[in-house]
C-alpha positions as CSV (number, residue, x, y, z in Angstrom):
1,M,-0.2,-0.2,0.0
2,K,2.7,2.4,1.3
3,N,4.7,2.2,-2.6
4,I,1.2,2.5,-4.3
5,I,1.2,5.7,-2.3
6,F,4.8,6.6,-3.2
7,I,4.0,5.8,-6.8
8,A,0.9,7.5,-7.4
9,G,2.7,10.7,-6.2
10,L,5.4,10.5,-7.8
11,I,3.4,10.3,-11.2
12,L,0.9,13.3,-10.5
13,L,4.1,15.1,-9.5
14,G,5.5,14.7,-12.6
15,F,2.6,15.2,-14.3
16,N,1.9,18.1,-13.0
17,T,5.5,19.3,-13.4
18,L,5.1,18.8,-17.7
19,I,1.8,20.6,-17.7
20,G,3.8,23.6,-15.5
21,L,6.4,23.4,-18.0
22,I,4.3,23.0,-21.5
23,I,1.8,25.2,-20.6
24,S,2.3,28.8,-21.1
25,V,-0.9,29.8,-19.5
26,Y,-0.4,28.1,-15.8
27,P,1.8,30.4,-13.9
28,T,4.8,29.0,-12.5
29,F,3.7,30.4,-8.9
30,N,0.6,27.9,-9.0
31,F,2.3,25.0,-10.7
32,L,5.1,24.8,-8.1
33,M,2.5,25.8,-5.2
34,T,0.4,22.8,-6.7
35,D,3.4,20.5,-7.1
36,L,4.5,21.2,-2.9
37,S,0.1,20.1,-2.0
38,I,0.8,16.9,-3.8
39,I,4.2,16.6,-2.1
40,I,3.0,17.5,1.3
41,S,-0.7,14.9,0.4
42,T,2.0,11.9,-0.7
43,V,4.2,12.3,2.6
44,L,0.7,12.4,4.6
45,L,-0.7,9.6,3.4
46,Y,2.4,7.7,3.4
47,V,2.9,8.6,6.9
48,V,-0.7,7.3,7.9
49,G,0.0,4.2,6.5
50,S,3.6,4.2,8.0
51,I,2.9,4.7,11.9
52,K,1.0,2.7,14.3
53,L,-2.6,3.4,14.4
54,D,-6.1,1.6,14.6
55,D,-7.3,0.3,11.5
56,G,-10.5,3.1,11.8
57,Y,-7.9,6.0,11.8
58,K,-6.4,4.6,8.7
59,I,-9.1,4.1,7.0
60,G,-10.8,7.9,8.6
61,L,-7.4,9.8,8.0
62,S,-6.4,9.0,4.7
63,W,-10.3,9.2,3.1
64,L,-9.6,12.7,5.0
65,F,-6.5,13.6,3.2
66,L,-7.4,12.3,0.0
67,F,-10.2,14.7,0.1
68,T,-8.3,17.8,1.5
69,G,-5.4,17.0,-1.1
70,V,-8.1,17.5,-3.1
71,I,-9.2,20.7,-2.5
72,R,-6.0,22.2,-1.7
73,T,-4.5,21.4,-5.0
74,L,-7.7,22.9,-6.5
75,C,-7.0,26.1,-4.1
76,C,-3.0,26.2,-5.5
77,I,-3.9,26.0,-8.8
78,V,-6.6,28.8,-8.6
79,L,-3.9,30.5,-6.2
80,P,-3.0,34.3,-6.8
81,D,0.8,34.9,-7.8
82,Y,1.0,37.0,-4.3
83,I,1.7,36.0,-0.3
84,E,0.6,39.3,1.0
85,N,-3.6,38.8,2.4
86,N,-3.9,36.1,0.2
87,I,-7.6,34.0,1.9
88,V,-6.7,31.4,-0.7
89,L,-3.2,31.0,1.1
90,L,-5.0,31.0,4.7
91,I,-7.1,28.1,3.4
92,I,-4.5,25.7,2.0
93,V,-2.7,26.2,5.6
94,G,-5.7,25.8,7.3
95,F,-6.1,22.5,5.5
96,L,-2.5,22.0,6.4
97,F,-2.8,22.7,10.0
98,F,-5.9,20.4,10.2
99,E,-4.6,17.3,8.9
100,L,-1.7,17.8,11.1
101,L,-4.0,18.1,14.3
102,C,-6.2,14.8,13.0
103,T,-2.9,12.9,12.5
104,S,-1.5,14.0,16.1
105,I,-4.9,13.6,18.0
106,C,-5.3,9.9,16.2
107,Y,-1.9,8.9,17.1
108,I,-1.9,10.0,20.7
109,T,-5.2,8.2,21.2
110,T,-3.7,5.1,19.8
111,N,-0.9,4.3,21.6
112,K,-2.4,6.0,24.9
113,S,-4.2,3.0,25.6
């Protein structure tokens, strides 16, 4: 399972990078942010598959990370190319902190018992 996640992440990363290099209307900032989002999603899914969690947590977190990863990727595609006062960037960071918080809570509750 972990190898499938890694390979799928690499394929998506390569596809997005190739599209970013070929299509001139796809801004460099957006395709780099989308690449970063794909890398983060792949790493989070890999971590969930690697650490010791209950099966219910693994399934739930995997679906949550897939869903929020798609939302983050879509946000990165429409992200304005400035950082100051950027609401979409705040949404992306908010999703990332939410994912890390969920992973931490699940890990702590699994290893507590």
